[in-house]
Wavefront OBJ file of the C-alpha trace (Angstrom):
o trace
v 78.159 213.978 179.357
v 74.926 212.076 180.114
v 72.198 213.015 177.390
v 68.281 213.498 178.200
v 68.473 212.845 181.801
v 65.059 212.476 183.661
v 65.037 214.663 186.806
v 62.617 215.667 189.501
v 63.612 218.498 191.570
v 61.895 220.241 194.693
v 58.961 222.383 193.134
v 58.245 224.942 196.046
v 61.710 226.680 196.814
v 64.803 228.274 195.233
v 67.467 225.754 195.543
v 64.849 222.986 193.555
v 64.889 225.022 190.405
v 68.520 226.266 190.979
v 69.102 222.356 191.070
v 67.036 222.450 187.929
v 68.999 225.170 186.541
v 72.095 223.249 186.896
v 70.703 220.282 185.429
v 69.711 222.169 182.785
v 73.705 223.382 181.970
v 74.927 220.018 182.185
v 71.697 218.623 179.717
v 69.650 221.361 177.588
v 67.459 218.642 176.934
v 66.743 216.809 180.063
v 63.266 215.860 181.067
v 62.330 217.993 184.469
v 59.921 217.224 186.942
v 58.409 219.288 189.722
v 57.866 218.215 192.901
v 56.588 218.492 195.942
v 58.008 216.376 199.117
v 54.825 214.378 198.985
v 54.762 213.278 195.604
v 58.285 212.295 195.293
v 57.289 209.990 198.023
v 54.109 208.443 196.342
v 55.597 208.769 192.670
v 56.284 205.143 191.021
v 57.709 207.496 188.182
v 61.386 206.381 187.432
v 64.054 209.078 187.531
v 67.574 209.149 186.517
v 67.792 212.165 189.130
v 66.576 213.654 192.122
v 67.958 216.302 193.802
v 66.307 218.547 197.279
v 64.062 215.759 197.668
v 63.582 212.411 199.505
v 64.842 209.435 197.276
v 61.686 208.505 195.489
v 61.014 204.676 194.583
v 62.010 204.259 191.005
v 65.248 207.099 190.932
v 69.125 206.016 190.148
v 70.682 208.984 192.179
v 69.515 211.097 195.064
v 71.250 214.760 195.657
v 70.490 216.185 199.102
v 71.365 218.124 201.924
v 68.424 217.256 203.791
v 69.674 214.832 207.329
v 66.161 213.668 207.775
v 66.155 212.278 204.150
v 69.519 210.502 204.903
v 68.412 209.456 208.752
v 65.125 207.518 206.191
v 67.695 205.866 203.526
v 70.014 204.764 206.033
v 67.387 203.552 208.603
v 65.530 201.635 205.782
v 68.861 200.444 203.869
v 67.977 201.980 200.726
v 71.288 204.506 200.611
v 73.680 203.717 197.608
v 77.165 204.416 196.867
v 75.593 206.936 193.357
v 73.428 208.988 195.944
v 75.419 212.096 196.905
v 73.910 213.112 199.896
v 75.481 215.897 202.925
v 73.262 217.370 205.042
v 76.420 219.935 206.273
v 75.585 221.404 202.683
v 74.467 224.780 202.551
v 72.234 223.629 199.504
v 70.861 220.958 197.277
v 72.281 222.838 194.434
v 75.840 223.145 196.010
v 75.648 219.439 195.666
v 74.416 218.939 191.890
v 77.794 221.883 191.356
v 79.903 219.201 193.356
v 78.351 215.766 191.909
v 78.574 217.001 187.618
v 81.766 218.819 188.659
v 80.209 222.151 187.393
v 82.663 224.702 189.733
v 84.466 226.211 186.735
v 80.883 227.524 185.234
v 80.656 231.252 186.502
v 77.161 230.565 186.007
v 77.015 227.467 187.690
v 78.851 229.234 190.854
v 76.070 232.100 190.639
v 72.970 230.088 190.926
v 74.474 228.160 193.672
v 75.474 231.008 195.798
v 71.613 232.489 195.354
v 70.653 228.787 196.388
v 73.324 228.737 200.151
v 71.689 232.455 200.412
v 67.987 231.635 199.889
v 68.374 228.147 201.499
v 69.791 230.007 204.707
v 67.122 232.725 204.700
v 69.785 235.716 203.081
v 67.264 237.333 200.227
v 67.252 240.335 199.002
v 64.988 242.093 197.107
v 65.541 240.319 193.956
v 65.453 236.670 195.518
v 62.148 237.306 197.142
v 60.806 238.077 194.597
v 62.341 235.518 192.986
v 60.833 232.940 195.820
v 57.628 234.447 195.281
v 56.946 234.024 191.417
v 58.343 230.399 191.974
v 55.602 230.259 194.836
v 52.538 231.394 192.986
v 53.624 229.161 190.249
v 53.959 225.233 191.639
v 50.696 223.890 189.986
v 53.153 224.914 186.763
v 55.579 222.954 184.692
v 56.081 224.804 181.976
v 56.216 228.314 183.980
v 58.915 226.468 186.511
v 60.878 225.175 183.763
v 60.971 228.780 182.222
v 62.150 229.911 185.876
v 65.229 227.466 185.626
v 65.536 227.951 182.015
v 66.515 232.224 183.255
v 68.458 231.269 185.699
v 71.009 228.930 183.309
v 70.983 231.120 181.018
v 71.341 234.365 183.308
v 73.368 233.453 186.619
v 73.038 236.234 188.941
v 71.422 238.268 186.214
v 68.649 236.684 186.295
v 66.073 240.107 187.018
v 67.597 241.770 183.655
v 65.376 238.846 181.896
v 62.191 240.906 180.051
v 60.066 238.209 180.793
v 61.171 237.907 184.391
v 61.313 241.453 184.889
v 57.007 241.751 183.943
v 56.098 238.057 186.603
v 58.362 240.431 188.875
v 55.928 243.783 188.601
v 53.212 241.320 188.520
v 54.906 239.540 192.117
v 55.524 242.840 194.437
v 51.723 244.016 193.163
v 50.488 241.149 195.160
v 53.149 241.461 197.946
v 51.678 245.038 198.981
v 48.426 243.486 199.362
v 49.311 241.858 202.154
v 52.384 243.459 203.781
v 50.105 245.524 206.001
v 48.601 242.740 207.665
v 52.130 240.289 207.582
v 53.637 244.249 209.404
v 51.351 244.481 212.441
v 50.545 241.076 213.225
v 54.292 240.893 213.395
v 54.387 244.104 215.489
v 51.696 243.140 217.928
v 53.746 239.724 218.480
v 56.959 241.059 218.912
v 55.670 243.830 221.436
v 54.455 241.249 224.329
v 58.354 239.242 223.650
v 56.455 236.203 222.317
v 59.905 233.847 221.323
v 57.606 230.311 220.436
v 54.664 231.532 217.905
v 51.869 229.690 215.705
v 49.912 231.550 213.245
v 47.043 229.536 212.012
v 47.359 231.494 208.414
v 44.903 229.177 206.188
v 43.324 231.920 204.665
v 46.607 233.253 203.517
v 47.984 231.760 199.781
v 50.406 230.108 199.363
v 53.324 232.114 198.316
v 52.689 234.314 201.025
v 51.934 231.789 204.375
v 55.314 230.572 205.065
v 56.040 234.556 205.534
v 54.689 235.380 209.441
v 56.625 232.268 210.562
v 60.186 233.220 208.405
v 59.724 237.153 209.523
v 59.361 235.998 213.003
v 62.102 233.458 213.392
v 64.439 236.823 211.739
v 63.111 239.706 214.056
v 63.895 238.001 217.799
v 61.253 235.577 218.490
v 62.702 232.312 218.714
v 60.633 229.952 216.435
v 58.037 230.748 214.875
v 55.500 228.152 212.664
v 52.905 228.897 209.984
v 50.395 226.924 209.787
v 48.246 226.651 206.353
v 46.809 224.832 203.188
v 48.581 222.746 200.727
v 47.456 224.445 197.748
v 48.055 220.777 196.021
v 47.343 218.874 198.330
v 44.342 220.348 200.016
v 45.804 219.059 203.299
v 46.946 221.336 206.452
v 50.764 222.099 207.033
v 53.326 223.543 209.145
v 56.461 225.593 207.702
v 58.340 225.625 211.098
v 61.230 228.455 211.090
v 63.977 228.943 213.829
v 66.271 232.394 214.888
v 69.589 231.670 214.981
v 70.480 232.237 218.012
v 67.475 230.040 219.563
v 68.415 226.415 220.407
v 65.706 224.649 219.267
v 65.554 222.031 215.923
v 63.169 222.522 213.739
v 63.559 219.015 212.089
v 63.359 217.129 214.965
v 59.311 218.694 215.695
v 58.206 218.228 211.594
v 60.247 214.373 212.747
v 57.865 214.164 215.066
v 54.863 215.274 212.647
v 56.117 212.767 209.277
v 57.988 215.753 207.812
v 61.700 216.276 207.593
v 63.441 219.195 206.729
v 66.807 221.251 208.173
v 67.708 222.757 212.283
v 66.073 225.653 211.370
v 63.181 225.082 208.584
v 61.557 222.537 208.478
v 58.184 221.340 207.336
v 56.001 218.872 207.550
v 51.704 217.905 206.787
v 49.475 217.760 209.429
v 46.561 215.613 210.299
v 44.967 218.030 212.273
v 46.629 221.330 214.022
v 46.110 219.302 217.663
v 49.039 217.367 216.685
v 51.193 219.835 215.917
v 50.376 221.868 219.181
v 50.962 218.477 221.578
v 54.925 217.601 220.065
v 55.829 221.188 219.805
v 54.489 221.658 224.057
v 57.123 218.170 224.537
v 59.717 219.948 222.795
v 59.858 223.327 224.204
v 60.790 224.043 228.309
v 58.401 224.171 230.703
v 58.825 227.727 231.205
v 58.139 228.808 227.956
v 54.832 230.601 227.046
v 53.745 229.103 223.533
v 51.343 231.414 222.222
v 48.859 230.148 219.186
v 47.437 232.851 216.716
v 44.680 232.874 214.243
v 45.625 235.719 211.266
v 42.245 236.846 209.867
v 42.488 236.882 205.962
l 1 2 3 4 5 6 7 8 9 10 11 12 13 14 15 16 17 18 19 20 21 22 23 24 25 26 27 28 29 30 31 32 33 34 35 36 37 38 39 40 41 42 43 44 45 46 47 48 49 50 51 52 53 54 55 56 57 58 59 60 61 62 63 64 65 66 67 68 69 70 71 72 73 74 75 76 77 78 79 80 81 82 83 84 85 86 87 88 89 90 91 92 93 94 95 96 97 98 99 100 101 102 103 104 105 106 107 108 109 110 111 112 113 114 115 116 117 118 119 120 121 122 123 124 125 126 127 128 129 130 131 132 133 134 135 136 137 138 139 140 141 142 143 144 145 146 147 148 149 150 151 152 153 154 155 156 157 158 159 160 161 162 163 164 165 166 167 168 169 170 171 172 173 174 175 176 177 178 179 180 181 182 183 184 185 186 187 188 189 190 191 192 193 194 195 196 197 198 199 200 201 202 203 204 205 206 207 208 209 210 211 212 213 214 215 216 217 218 219 220 221 222 223 224 225 226 227 228 229 230 231 232 233 234 235 236 237 238 239 240 241 242 243 244 245 246 247 248 249 250 251 252 253 254 255 256 257 258 259 260 261 262 263 264 265 266 267 268 269 270 271 272 273 274 275 276 277 278 279 280 281 282 283 284 285 286 287 288 289 290 291 292 293 294 295 296 297
């Protein structure tokens, strides 16, 4: 068993935190750093493992399931035989479990099942709250570690932890504040039969901004894109979500913008919103309408 590992995982979603929880099952003394994709690309810090993120400059093993990351590693000649990168995997957490042969650990299996569903957009009330709590605290390394520790200890019963219960109640109150705006916006858009929509939600906080695109794609929209301000970088960013029956590759659009992700979910940092609009128009069929909606805060 590897002891006192130094690990980096994605800071912004359930899959990344699930990877952290699995590393804690392997080594409770592991040092875990929670990074954004941008931070992973620019850091010169050394890590034994980096998961659910691009391979950083000084990393021994990269465990990931993003095709965009695999393509870049192959193109740059940085893909190592030690790396485990499989775009067909439903989550990076599943690959961490596979790498360390944790399939017989019931808690590990529960954590991976949560990550698998979350990365496919299949969320329950309690995993929605988990995702929101993560996004509310992406600046706080100790807080994210606490969430990972709860997952490592409780598995799918994480919501019965007393600390998590209190955090969930606080998150519920914040969600309620924004729910009416999301519902009314989506109702207006969907009633007009719009299928390709850019939601400019720069006046909304990070933890809620992606919901506009996500829920649009889940409720009949083809491609929804949320444009918002990154809370760590203070830069413009987009989250691209694609409906299940829509023939559109989010990762292709994201790659044109210097980002990456999956076919149905991807993202990128933007130099400006016009760059996004330009590439979006190029990839959508000529007879389709693209709507740009600036949602008031």
